[in-house]
N, C-alpha and C positions, 0 to 999 in steps of 0.2 A: 164286500165283493164276493159273489158266488163263483167259485172256481170249479168248473165241471170238465168233463172229458173233452167236450167241444172246444172250450177255451184253451185247454192244454195243447190240443192239436194245433190250434191257430197260433199259439205262442211258439211252438216248435217249428212250424212252417216259417214264421217270421225270422226266427234265428237261423234257419237253414238258408233263407234268402240273403241274409246280411252277414253271416259269419262263415268262416271256413270250418267245416265240421267233418270229423272223422271218428269212426267207432272201432274199438279194439276189443278182443277177448281179454280177460284178466291177465293172460300171459303175454300180451302185447301183439298178438296176431291181428292183422288188419281185416276188418269185416266189410266196411264200406266207407266211402268218402263222398262228400257232395262236390258239385262242380266248382264251387268257390275254392275249396281246398285243392282240388286237382289242378285248377288254373294257377293257383299260387305256387305249387310245387313243380308244375310242368309235366305231370304224369297223366296217363289214362288209368281208369280204375282197374282195367285188366292187368296193368303192369305192377300194381301194388297189392291187390286183393290176395289174401292168404300169406303175404309176407310179413315179416316182423317190423315193428316200429323202428328198429335200429337202422333200417335203410336211410332214415332221415337224420341220423346222428353223424357227427364228424368221425372220420376213420379212427378206430382205436377207443373211442369214448364208450362204446357198448360193452367193452371188457372191464371197465372201471367199476370199483365198488360203489361209486356214487350213482352210476346208471342202474346197477342191479338193485340198489336200495330204492331208487325212484319207482321201479315197477313192483317191488315187494310191498311198498307202502300202498300203492294203488290196489294191489290184490287184497290188501287188508282193509280196503274201503276208505283209505285216507285221501282226501281231496288235495290236488296239487295246482297251484297258481303261480306263474312267474313269467319272466321274459326269457325266451330260449333262442339259441342260434341253431337253425336246422339247415340241412343240405338237400336241395331239390335235384331234379334231374339234370345231368350234365355237370354236377358240382356247383350249381347255383347256390349262393349263400342267401338264406332267408332268415330275417329276424321276426319273431312273432311274440305277441302277448297272448298266453293261452291258459285255459283252465281244463284240467283233466278231472272228469267227474265220474266216480264209480256209481253204477246203478245197482242197487241192492235187491236181491231176489227174495222170495217168500221164506227162504231158510236163513235170511240174514247175511248172506254172502254175496259179493258183487258177481253179477253174471256178464257184465260188459262195462267198458270204459268209453265214455263219450267226451271227445275233446272239442272245445269251441275256441277258435283262434282268430286273431286279428293281425294283419300284416303291418309291422312297425319298422320295416327295413329302412325306409326313407328317413324316418324320424331318428332312428338309431345312428345312421350314418351322419346325419346333420349334427346330432349331439356329439358324436365322435370328432367331427370337425371342430366344434366349439372347444371340446376338451383338449384337442391337440393344440389349438392356438393358445389356450390358456396355459397349458403346460410349457409351451415354448416361451411365452412371456414370463411365466412364473419362475423360470430358471434364473432370471437376472433381476427380478423386481420384488419389492417388499409389499405384501398385501395384508390388509386387516379389514374385518367386517364389523360394523356396528349396527345395533338396532336404531330405531328412529329417535330414541332418547339419548343416544351416545354411549350405550353400554356395549362392551366388547363381546362379540360372538365368537370369532376365531381370528387367528393370524397365522401366516405361513412362517416357515423357519427363517427366511430372509429378514422378515420384520423383527422376529424375536431376537435374532443375532444382532441386528442393528441397534436395538434398544436395550439389550442385555438381560431380557426377561425369559422365563419359561412361560408356556401357554397357561399353565395352572396359576401362575402369579397374577395374570391380568384378566383372565376370562371372567366375565360378569362385572368387571369394574368399569368405571366411566372413563371416557377419553381424556378427561381433565388430569389424569395421573401423568400425562405426557407434557403438560404445559407448565410454565413457570409459576411459582407460588404467587397467588393473588390474581393471576390473569383469568382464572376461571370465574371470578366475580365481576369481571369488567364488562361494560356494555358491548364491546367488540366481540368478546367470546360468545355472549348470549346471542348477538345478532348472527354470528357465524352458524350456530346450530339452528336458529330460527330459519335461516335461509335454506339449510339442508332439509329441514322438515317440510319446507314448502316444495321440495323436489327440485331445488335449484343447484346447479353445478358450481363448485368452488375450486379454484386452483391458485397456486402461488408458491412462494418460498416461506418456510415456517421454521422457527426455532422450537425444538422439542427437547424434553428432558427424559433421559433414559434412567435405568436403574442406577442407584447411588449418585444421582445428580449429574450423570453424564450428559453433556450437551450434544445434541444431534441436529444438524441442519438438513432439511429435506426439501426437495421440490416435489409437490404432491398435488394430486387431484382427488377431490371428494365427490363421488358419483352416486346419486340416489338411484336405486334399482326399483322398478315399478312392477306391481302385480298386474293380473289380467284386466283389472278394472281401472288401471292407470294411476293407482295410488302408490306412493313410495312406501316400501316396507323394510328397506335395508339400505345402509350406506356402505359402499365399498371404496376404500381409500387405496390409491396406487402411489407409491413413493419412490423417488429416485434420489440416491445420494448425490448431492451437487458436485462433489469432487470427482466422482467417477463418471458422471453423466450417463449412467446406464438406466435403462428402464427397469422398474422394480416390481410392477404388479399389473395384473389384468384379470378379467373374469368374463367369460362367455360373451354374448353380444354387447352387453352394457359396458364390460371392461374394454373390449376391443374398440368400441365406439369412443370411449373416453380417450384412449390413446390416439385414435384417429384425429381428434380435435387439434392435436399439436404435432402430429407426425404425417409424413407422406407415406401412404400405404398402398401397395399394389399386390394382387393375388395372381399366381400363375398355376397352370396345371403342371404335371411332372415333365411335360415336353417343352415347357417354357412359353406356352401360349397364355396370353393375358385373359384372365377371367373378369376382373374388376379392378378399379382404382378409386381412391377417394379424391376429394376436391383438392386437397393440399398437393397431392402428387400431380394431378392434372395441371394445376397452376404453375408448379415448378417447371414442368416439361412443356407447357404451352399447348396441350392437346385438350380435346373433349373426349369423353369416354367412348362415344361411338366411333371415333377415329382410330382407336387402338384396340378395342375389344376384339378378341379372337386372333390378333396378330401376335407374332413371336417377339420375345424380349429383344431380339437382335436389332429391332428398329431403333433402339436407344444406344447402340454401340457403333463405333466406326466400322465401315465396311471391311477393312483389312483385319480388324480384331475378331469379327464374327466367324471367320474361317480358321482362326488360329487354334492350335492344340490346347492352349491354356483356356480358351473360352469353352471348348468342348469338355475339357476336364472339369471346369467349373460346374456345368450343368450335370455332368455325370456324378459328381460328389453330392449335389443336391438330391439327385434321384436315389443315391445310396443313403439318404437321410442325414448327411453331414451338414452341420450348420456352417454358414459362410458369412464373414464380416470383414469390413475394411473400408477404405476410401476408393471410390470408383469414379472414373470419368465417363459421363454419358452425354448423348446428343439430344438437344431439344428439337421441337418441331421445326424451328428455323435453322437447325444445323449448328447452333452455338453449343459450346462446351458447358456442361453443368456438372459440377463436382458434388458428390453426395457421400455422407457417412452412413453406411447402410448395413443392415443385417438381413440375410436371407434365411428364413426359418422353415424347414420342412415340417409340415403338419401331418401327424400320424393318424391312421384310422384305428378302430378298436383292436385290430390285430397287430398294431405296431408298425404298419407299413406306411411309408409316405405317400400321400395321394394329392397334395398340392403344396405350393411354396408361398409363404406370406413374407413380403419384404417391408421392413420399416426403415425409413430413410429421413435424413436431415440434409437440407441444402447447405453446403459449406463452400459454395463457389467463391464468395467474398473472402473467406479465410484462406482458401488455397491461393487465390490471386495475390493476397497480401503476403502469403508465405513465399510465393514466387518472386515478388518484388523484394522481399527480405533477402532471398538468396542472391539476387542480383546485387543488392546493396552490400552483401557480405563479400562478394567478389571484388567490388570496388574498394571496400575497407581493407581487404587483404593486401592491397597494393600500396598502402600508405605507411609511412614510418610512425605517424602519430598513433596514439592509443585510441581505439574505438571500442565502445561498449554499446550494445543494444539490449534493452530490457523490455519486459512486458509492461502493461499499464500500471501494475502494482510495484514495479521496480525490481523484479526478479530478472537476473541476467539470462538472456537467451543466446547471446553471441559475444565473443571477444576476438579481436584480430591479433596477428602476431606482434604488432606494435605494443599491445597491452601486456603481453607476456614478457617482452623485452624490457618494458618500463617497470612492471611490478614484480616480476618473477613468478606469477601465478599462471598456470596453464588453464585453457578453457574448461577442461574436464573438472578442474578443482573449484571453479567458481560458478558454473552454470546452475541456475536455480537459486543462487544466493543474492543478497542485496549488497551493492558495492560498499556502502557505508559501514556494513557490519564487519568487514575485514580489512579495509584500506585505511580507515581512520585510526588515530592513536592518541596517546596522552597529550601531545602538544597541538593536536588539531583544534582550531578555533571553533568552539561551540556556537559562537555568534554566527560564524559563516555557515555552519551546519544548519542552524535554525533558519537562516535566510534561504538556503537551498530547499529546505522542506517547504517553506512558504511558497516559493516559486512552483514547486512540483504540485503542491496542493491547489494552486490557482491554475495549473496546467499551462504555464507561460514559458516561453524560451528565455534563457538567461546565460550570463557569463559570470564566472567567479574564479578566484584563485584560492587554492586550499592546500594545506599540508597533508600529504598522504604518507603511508608507510608501505615499503616493499615487503615481500614475503620474508626476507631475512632481517626485517626490523629496521632497515635504513630509511630515514625520512627523506622525502623529496617533495618539491613544490610543483604543482601543475596549474596551467590555465585550463579552465573547464568550461566547455560550451555544450549545453544540453537543449535539444529541440524536441518537442512532442510531435509524433506522427499520428495523424487523425484518419479515420475512415470516412466514407461518404456521408455518414450521419453526423459527422463532426465530433465523434467520440474518440478519445485518445486510445490508441491500440498499443503503441510502443513509444519509447524514448530512445533517441540516438545521442550519445555523448562522445564528443571528440576532445581528447586531452593532449596537451603538449607539455613537455618537461621544461619548466622555467626555473629550475633550482638555482643555477648560476646567476641569472638575472635577478631573482628574488633575493639571493644572499647579498648581492651588491646593493640592491635597493634597501634591504634591511639595515646594512652597515651605514648607508647614507642617512637613513632615517634616524639611526642611533646618534650619528654625529649631529644632525639637525636638532634632535631632542636635547642633546647635551648643550649645544649652543643656546637653545631656547630656555634651558633651565638656568643658565648663567648670565644671559644677556636679555636686555629689553628689546622686543621686536614689535614694530608697527608697520602697517601698510596703508598707502593712499593710492587713489587712482591718479591718472595723469592731470586731472583738474584740481588736485589737492584735497579732494574729499576723503575723509578718514574711512578706511574699510574695516580694519581689524587690528587687534593687539594680542600678544601672547599673555599667558596667565601671570607671568612675573610682572610685566608692565601694568596690567590691570590691578594686581594686588598692591603695587607700589603707589599707583595713582589714586587709589581709594575712591574710585568712581569717576574721576575726571580724566578718562583716558582717550576720549574721542575728539582730539584736537586736530583742527585743519592744518595742512602743511604750511599755510601762510603764517600761522602762529609760531611755528617751530623754526622756519628758515626765512631768510630775506629773499627779496625778488631776484637778486643777482644769483644767489645760490640755486634757486629753483630753476632759473633759466639754464644754468650750467648742467643741472641734472638732466633736463630734457634733451640735452645734446648727447647724453649717453655716458658722461664722465662721472665716476664715483666721487663722492665728496665727504671729507671728514671735518666735523665741527664739534666743539663743546657747546651743547645747547641747554637752554633752560626749559624745563617741562613743568607747566603749571598744574598744581593739584588743588583739591578742596582745602587743604591745610597749609599750603605754602608752595614751594618749588622744589623740583628735583633737577640735578645736573647730570647729564650723560655725555660721555666721550663717545660720539656716535659716527657711524659710517652710513652714508646714504647711497643706494644703488638703484638703477632702473632694471626691472625684470621684463624680459621679452616673452612673447607667446611662441607657439611652435613654429610660426613662420618668420620669427625674428623681429616682429614689430613690438615697440614698447607697449607694455600693458599696464604696469603699475610700478609704484615707488616703494622700496622697503628700507626701513631703518633698523640697524642692529647696533645697540649701544651698551656701554658699560656704565653702571651707576657710579659716578665719581662725586656724589653729593657729600658723603662723609669726608672724603679726602679734601675736597674744596673747603668745606667748613673747618676742618682741622688746620689747613694752611692759613686760612683767614684768621682763625682764632689764635694760632701761634704767632702770626705776624703782629696781630694786635697786642698780644701779651708781650712780645719782644719790644714793641714800641713803648709800651708802658714801663717796661724795665729800664729801657734806655732813658726815658724821661725821668724816672726815679733816680737813676745814676747821675743825670745832669743836675737834679735837685741836690743830691748829696755833694756833688762837686761844688755847687754854689755855696752850700753850707760850709764845706771845708775852706773855701776861700774866705768866707765871712769869719770863720774861726781864726784863720791865719791873720786876717786884718786885726781881729781882736788881740791876737798874740803880739802883733807888732805894736799896737797901741799900749798894751800892757807892759811890754818891754820898754817902750819909751817912757811910760809912767814910772817904771822902776828906776830908770836912769835918772829921771828928774828927782825922784825921792832920794836917791843916793847923793846927788849933788846937794840937795837941801840938808841931808844929814851931815855932810861934811862941813857945811857952813855952820851948822849948829854946834859942832864940836861934840863935847861929852854929853851935852843935852840931847843930841840927836842920835846917840848910839842905838837906842831901841828902834827908832824909826829906820835906821840903817839895816837892822836885821830884817825888818818887814820888807824893806825894799829889795833885799837880796832874795827873799822867798818869792816875792812877786816876780822878780826877774827870772828866777828858776822856773816858775809856773809858766811864764810867757814862753820860755824856751821850749818847755815840754809841749805846750799847746801848739806851737809852731811846727814842732816835729810831728805831732799827731795829725795836724791838718795836712802836712806834706804826705804822710803815709796814706791818709784817706784819699787824697787826690790821685796818688799812684794806683791804689787799688781800684778806684772808679775808672781810671783810664784803661787799666788792664781788663776790667769787666766789660767796658764798652767795646774793646777790641774783640773779645770773645763773642759778644752778642752780634756784632757785625759779621763775624765768621759764620755763626749759626744761621743767621738770616740768609746768607749766601748759600749755605748748604740746603735749606728748605726750598729756596727758589730753584736751585738746580734739580732737586728731587721732583718738584712739581713739573718741571719741564721734561724730565725723563719719563714720567708717567704719561704725560700728554703724548710724547713721541711713541710710547708703547701702544 
């Protein structure tokens, strides 16, 4: 390209038409300015020609070393380019992007300075608006930037504090340092980053790992930021700590838009007039933007409140740049109350002055109404003597009434935020009951139980416990209401009765039949004794007459035979009719003492005694036989003596034998008499023993 004088002049003319141009001497004295510059600054040429450049500088800036160096460098021929804040006529603030160009003379020294400037006031103020919003959001949010591959570019202090790192420890590293080990290789994690690389928004709750394995749960949005060609070049993540529910991050238009997806957002000027509102806000309040744009914030408040000193002070604080947050009652288009959790954030301009207010809000109408219902319920609960506990959906106590304090000894301040089971249960509390209660709560079902609790002073007490879930309109459990009554005295009596029944059941055989005689159940003792054959109908156990007597309501005592697989058992049993709650006969119960061994012993003893008596009788018969033999022997001896006397001397020897036989017969007769006497005495004693056994058996039956 040939560059000649004609071309140069054409170029200068083009610049003069499109740029604000002003010329200075090397010392800063104004030589000339074109119409663009004069229009920008609001002057006529005659008002500025011959004056120093410092008339465009802020008051006091011309005396600074920085300003003096600026002109010294220009006088030395050094080119200057930057964005500058200048003051026009009447104090008008003007932001320009300008180049100060020294023109060098034939001796190598600048002979004048030509400045070409572009008005960037509107852009600068807009950027200041963005920066103000970002700073407002960044005060309470955690922000981190990634490139499109997931490498960390920067993070704010809130994010670093939450994760426990310094920026130097994470800058340049991949996002995967924040996920659980192994998760970075999962298909889900790869799909997550593929989605972001496509420029798609992602939001949810995430478990992240901080320094030294610290677990951090966040509610976050991952927001692709697009360049001028519409391609994503950076990911900005905004994170909120779930426990605090505070916003953690934002950045310029993309950041504010990301928050706007889940928040109700409205902008006001410093007088309270509405500039704009997002769809979430309009839906909550029931308006369209055209209906509220330009109107004052007071259209959302009750008429009486709009003129109140507190409302005026509220807006004065915002105009003073003071952040406002809290719960507010507002009116929708239909006049209905809408409760919001909101923050009003003054946005500052480049000079630090608030120029508008951005409000971020969440609709908490349902929560407030539930809280109001809860307060009414609390008033009702305060009037009852029973213990009442109200918990949140996770079981943490929100409210206790005076009845709870009276019963347990704990005050509300001591237990709010805690779980009842953590301090009311003790060493003797049934873990089976606790497990049942947990199952009911897990299934979100109402239930009734009795459980042993412990007072603050360690005293155990029994309560009847009724717990009911409270659900919202969506059917989700929001709270549990527990009503408890002290049943210690009743429970102790019941336990004592149960112990007595248990003792009876361990020592006695118990069986039950329905009124038709069908077997229902037997206790363990009877089942063990029966060895499998315990389900006998009542007709097997009792006769018809006895069964009819039972149905009339009269108890019956019988010694019964109970058939088993291996034989029979005998029970001294009492039969009774059990009634239901209305007094109607319901079933028949037997309670019996096992007398099988006693009956067997008596029978065996009687049999043995009979055998002994029979043996005694046999001995008596033998004695009688011996006595007869003795008599015959004695008679034989007498005959022998007579024959010896007849024989004379020849019968002397025979006489001696006869005397010996006679003596033996006498001894035999005496022995037979002794045997008879002993047998008679033995029979008398056996009869007496039989009588004693019979009496003993009768006494046991009577018992």
